[in-house]
C-alpha positions in Angstrom: -26.7 -4.8 -85.5 -25.5 -3.4 -88.8 -24.0 -5.3 -91.7 -20.5 -4.1 -92.8 -20.2 -2.8 -96.3 -17.9 -5.2 -98.1 -15.8 -3.9 -101.0 -17.4 -6.3 -103.5 -20.9 -5.2 -103.1 -20.4 -2.0 -105.3 -18.5 -3.6 -108.1 -20.1 -4.1 -111.5 -19.6 -7.8 -112.3 -21.6 -7.9 -115.5 -18.4 -8.2 -117.7 -17.4 -11.6 -116.1 -17.8 -14.5 -118.6 -17.7 -17.9 -117.2 -15.5 -20.7 -118.6 -17.3 -24.0 -119.3 -15.6 -26.8 -117.2 -17.8 -29.8 -118.1 -16.1 -33.0 -117.0 -12.4 -31.8 -117.3 -11.5 -32.6 -113.7 -9.6 -29.4 -113.7 -12.1 -27.2 -111.9 -9.5 -25.8 -109.6 -7.2 -24.5 -112.3 -10.1 -23.4 -114.5 -11.6 -21.4 -111.5 -8.1 -19.7 -111.0 -7.7 -18.9 -114.6 -11.2 -17.5 -114.9 -10.7 -15.3 -111.8 -7.4 -13.9 -113.1 -8.8 -13.5 -116.5 -11.7 -11.4 -115.2 -9.2 -9.2 -113.4 -7.2 -8.8 -116.5 -10.2 -8.0 -118.6 -11.3 -5.4 -116.1 -7.8 -3.8 -116.0 -7.1 -3.7 -119.7 -10.7 -3.3 -121.1 -10.1 -6.3 -123.4 -13.6 -8.0 -122.7 -13.2 -10.4 -125.7 -9.9 -11.7 -124.6 -9.9 -15.4 -123.8 -7.4 -18.3 -123.1 -7.2 -21.7 -124.6 -8.5 -24.6 -122.4 -6.4 -27.0 -124.5 -3.3 -25.0 -123.5 -4.2 -25.3 -119.8 -5.0 -29.0 -120.1 -1.7 -29.6 -121.9 0.3 -28.0 -119.2 -1.7 -29.7 -116.4 -0.8 -33.1 -118.1 2.9 -32.1 -118.3 2.9 -31.2 -114.7 1.3 -34.5 -113.7 3.8 -36.4 -115.7 6.6 -34.3 -114.1 5.3 -35.2 -110.6 5.1 -38.9 -111.5 8.7 -38.9 -112.7 9.8 -37.1 -109.6 8.3 -39.8 -107.4 9.5 -42.7 -109.6 13.1 -41.6 -109.9 
């Protein structure tokens, strides 16, 4: 039985930099941003480009407040 060749086996993933999550409780959004950021870096060649985790945390809090107000009102 042969193992199929997957598309990801030939990719060079050495450029991927992980984003520290620590105890943010936002691992799902950080994971999604990290994955999209890796794709962006690979497409553009901007390997030093990064995003602010404070910006992500701010908008996550805004969305949580919005959800709270939707259910209250």
